[in-house]
C-alpha positions in Angstrom: -20.6 -14.0 -4.1 -17.4 -13.9 -3.4 -14.3 -12.1 -5.3 -11.1 -14.1 -5.4 -8.0 -11.7 -6.6 -5.0 -13.4 -7.7 -1.8 -11.5 -8.5 -0.7 -11.9 -12.0 2.5 -13.1 -12.8 5.1 -10.9 -13.8 5.6 -10.9 -17.9 7.9 -13.2 -18.9 10.9 -11.8 -21.1 10.9 -12.8 -24.8 13.5 -12.8 -27.4 12.8 -12.9 -31.2 15.5 -13.4 -33.6 15.1 -11.5 -36.9 16.6 -13.1 -39.8 16.5 -11.6 -43.2 17.4 -13.5 -46.6 18.0 -12.5 -49.8 18.0 -15.1 -52.7 18.3 -14.9 -56.5 19.0 -17.6 -59.3 21.5 -17.6 -61.8 21.9 -20.1 -64.6 25.3 -20.6 -66.4 25.2 -22.1 -69.9 28.2 -23.9 -71.2 27.9 -23.6 -75.1 30.6 -26.1 -76.7 31.2 -28.4 -74.1 33.4 -30.7 -75.8 35.6 -27.7 -76.6 36.1 -27.0 -72.7 37.3 -30.3 -71.9 41.2 -30.9 -71.9 41.9 -27.1 -70.1 43.6 -29.2 -67.1 42.6 -30.3 -63.9 42.2 -27.3 -61.4 41.5 -24.7 -64.5 38.2 -23.4 -64.6 35.8 -21.3 -66.4 34.0 -18.5 -64.8 30.6 -17.5 -65.1 29.3 -13.6 -65.7 29.3 -12.0 -62.1 25.9 -11.8 -60.5 24.5 -10.0 -57.2 22.4 -11.6 -54.2 22.3 -10.0 -51.1 24.3 -7.0 -51.9 27.4 -9.4 -52.5 28.6 -10.3 -55.9 29.2 -14.0 -57.1 29.9 -16.0 -59.5 30.3 -20.0 -60.8 33.4 -21.7 -61.5 33.2 -24.8 -64.0 36.2 -27.0 -63.9 35.7 -29.3 -66.9 38.5 -32.1 -66.0 37.6 -31.8 -62.4 39.4 -30.2 -59.6 41.1 -33.0 -57.7 44.3 -35.1 -59.4 42.6 -38.1 -57.5 39.6 -37.9 -59.9 41.9 -38.3 -62.9 39.5 -35.9 -65.1 36.8 -38.4 -64.6 34.4 -35.5 -63.0 33.2 -32.0 -63.6 33.4 -29.9 -60.5 31.4 -26.7 -59.7 32.1 -24.1 -57.3 30.5 -21.1 -56.2 32.8 -18.1 -55.3 32.1 -14.9 -53.4 34.0 -12.4 -55.6 33.9 -9.3 -53.6 33.4 -10.2 -50.1 34.8 -8.1 -47.3 33.1 -9.0 -44.4 31.8 -12.7 -43.6 28.9 -13.6 -45.6 26.4 -16.8 -44.7 25.0 -18.2 -47.8 22.9 -21.7 -48.8 23.2 -22.6 -52.6 21.9 -25.5 -54.3 23.6 -26.0 -57.6 21.9 -28.4 -60.3 21.8 -28.9 -63.9 18.8 -27.5 -65.8 17.1 -29.1 -68.6 16.6 -26.3 -71.0 13.7 -28.1 -73.0 11.4 -29.0 -70.1 13.1 -26.6 -67.4 13.4 -29.2 -65.0 16.2 -29.7 -62.6 18.2 -32.8 -61.8 17.9 -34.9 -59.1 21.1 -36.8 -59.1 23.9 -33.9 -58.4 24.8 -33.1 -55.0 22.8 -30.3 -52.7 23.8 -28.0 -50.1 21.4 -27.7 -47.3 23.8 -26.4 -44.6 24.8 -22.6 -44.7 28.5 -22.0 -45.7 30.4 -18.8 -44.2 32.0 -16.9 -46.9 34.8 -15.2 -45.3 37.1 -13.6 -48.0 37.2 -12.3 -51.6 37.7 -15.4 -53.9 36.3 -17.7 -51.1 34.7 -20.9 -52.8 32.7 -23.8 -51.7 31.1 -26.5 -54.0 31.3 -30.0 -55.6 34.5 -31.5 -56.4 32.4 -34.7 -57.9 29.5 -32.6 -59.2 28.9 -34.9 -62.2 31.0 -37.8 -64.1 31.5 -36.5 -67.5 30.1 -39.6 -68.9 27.1 -39.5 -67.0 26.5 -35.9 -68.3 27.2 -37.0 -71.7 24.6 -39.6 -71.6 22.1 -37.5 -70.0 19.4 -34.9 -71.4 21.0 -32.2 -70.0 23.5 -32.2 -72.7 22.3 -31.2 -75.8 23.7 -29.9 -79.1 27.1 -29.5 -76.9 25.6 -27.4 -74.4 24.5 -27.8 -71.1 23.2 -25.3 -68.3 24.1 -25.3 -64.7 21.3 -23.2 -62.4 22.4 -21.9 -58.8 20.0 -20.8 -56.5 21.6 -18.9 -53.7 20.0 -17.5 -50.0 22.2 -15.0 -48.5 21.7 -14.2 -44.9 21.7 -10.6 -44.8 21.0 -10.0 -40.8 20.7 -11.7 -37.9 19.0 -9.6 -34.5 18.2 -10.4 -31.3 15.5 -8.0 -29.6 14.6 -8.4 -26.0 10.9 -7.7 -25.4 9.3 -7.3 -22.1 12.4 -6.7 -19.9 11.6 -3.0 -19.2 9.3 -3.9 -16.3 11.4 -7.1 -15.3 13.5 -7.1 -12.2 16.0 -9.7 -11.6 16.2 -11.0 -7.6 19.4 -12.9 -7.1 18.7 -16.4 -5.1 19.6 -16.6 -1.1 
């Protein structure tokens, strides 16, 4: 019986990316929807501040919309980084919440790409969140009230860790 010994391949270096996420949800209830209308295009009402990922956030509700081109036909909603002193990467999903059966709207926009908030009062969101007439004809508006739900995911840390490089040698090509 012959024993064949084959040299072992040197260990291949690998790398690992560690992504730490922190998530939270904030509900912003608008009581008195009809009285919020008419404050003016580009004017907003701010939610209470909430904390996700060690950073403070709030929602901005524009009852008459953000842009003049929309002629007050839409409601605009934005998320604001309140105290960001450095760049913060976050993903968010803003929808209407049916307070009776806890269902979320499916027709409102959804953000799937992360946004980097770089300064205090940096905002990102939806100029045309929902048409006023669509909200007014929906089950989301009850007794002159509706709720906006924001789900926020903050990327807290991104680090690369190299493994297996201790015993590796790098040779130059001839």
